[in-house]
C-alpha positions in Angstrom: 21.8 -19.7 -5.9 24.6 -17.7 -5.6 23.9 -14.1 -6.3 27.2 -12.4 -6.8 27.1 -8.3 -7.8 30.0 -6.6 -8.4 30.6 -3.7 -10.0 33.3 -0.9 -10.0 33.0 3.3 -9.9 34.4 4.9 -12.6 33.4 8.4 -11.9 35.4 10.9 -9.6 32.7 10.9 -6.7 31.4 8.9 -4.4 28.2 7.0 -4.5 25.6 6.3 -1.9 23.9 2.9 -1.8 20.7 2.4 -0.1 19.1 -1.5 0.8 15.9 -2.4 2.1 14.3 -5.1 2.3 10.3 -5.8 1.7 8.4 -9.2 2.2 10.7 -11.4 -0.2 12.0 -8.0 -2.6 15.0 -6.7 -2.2 15.4 -2.9 -3.7 19.3 -1.8 -3.9 19.0 2.9 -4.5 22.2 4.2 -6.2 23.0 8.2 -5.7 25.8 10.1 -7.6 27.2 13.2 -9.3 26.1 13.4 -12.4 29.0 13.4 -15.4 27.3 13.2 -18.0 26.7 9.9 -18.6 23.1 8.2 -19.6 22.1 4.7 -19.3 19.5 2.6 -20.8 18.0 -1.0 -20.3 16.4 -2.3 -23.4 14.5 -5.2 -22.1 14.8 -8.1 -20.7 13.1 -10.1 -23.2 11.9 -13.6 -23.1 13.4 -15.7 -26.2 12.1 -19.1 -25.3 10.2 -21.2 -22.1 10.2 -24.4 -20.9 7.4 -26.0 -19.4 7.8 -27.0 -16.1 9.0 -31.0 -15.7 6.3 -33.6 -14.5 5.9 -33.5 -10.7 8.1 -35.0 -8.3 7.1 -37.6 -5.1 9.7 -37.9 -2.3 9.0 -40.1 0.5 9.1 -38.6 3.8 8.8 -40.4 6.9 8.0 -37.9 9.2 4.5 -37.9 7.8 1.7 -39.3 8.4 0.5 -42.3 6.0 -1.0 -41.0 3.1 -0.5 -37.6 3.9 0.9 -35.6 1.5 2.7 -31.9 1.1 4.0 -29.8 -1.1 7.8 -28.6 -0.8 8.5 -26.9 -3.8 6.1 -25.3 -6.7 6.8 -25.8 -10.1 8.3 -23.2 -12.6 8.9 -23.2 -16.0 12.4 -22.4 -17.7 12.9 -19.3 -19.5 15.7 -18.0 -22.0 16.2 -14.0 -21.8 18.2 -11.3 -22.9 18.3 -7.7 -21.8 20.8 -4.9 -23.7 22.5 -2.2 -21.0 24.2 1.1 -23.0 25.9 3.9 -22.0 25.8 7.4 -24.1 28.2 10.4 -23.3 28.0 13.3 -25.0 26.0 11.6 -27.9 28.9 9.0 -28.2 28.3 5.0 -27.1 30.8 4.7 -24.6 29.6 1.0 -23.4 27.3 -1.5 -24.2 26.8 -5.0 -22.5 24.5 -7.6 -24.0 22.8 -10.1 -21.0 21.8 -13.3 -21.3 19.9 -15.5 -18.6 19.1 -19.3 -18.6 16.8 -20.4 -15.8 16.3 -24.0 -15.2 12.6 -25.8 -15.1 11.6 -27.1 -11.9 9.3 -29.5 -11.0 6.2 -29.4 -8.7 8.0 -31.2 -5.4 5.5 -33.3 -3.1 6.7 -34.9 0.2 4.6 -37.8 1.1 4.2 -40.0 4.1 4.4 -44.2 3.6 2.2 -45.7 1.7 -0.9 -47.5 4.0 -0.7 -51.1 4.2 
């Protein structure tokens, strides 16, 4: 809900960041001068999955009686991991493991008042 990407440029050179948005995707490209480091990302790997919970229904007086509208699609939950490694001159200088947990979300439907 609140992505907050921060990083520090620990090289001696400048970094150029170019961003692009296409549909629902955002892409960042980073450019700089090589200092001999090589990075690798192993993963991500899904460690476990949780099915979405049962559908939920919410009353919505702005809808006609009996009318139903899906307002959220279901999403499974998951636990994932990825490992980021940086090598320089054949030696590992940084290794970070990133673990993420995603909450399973139900389908949510808004429905108009019940017909009488």
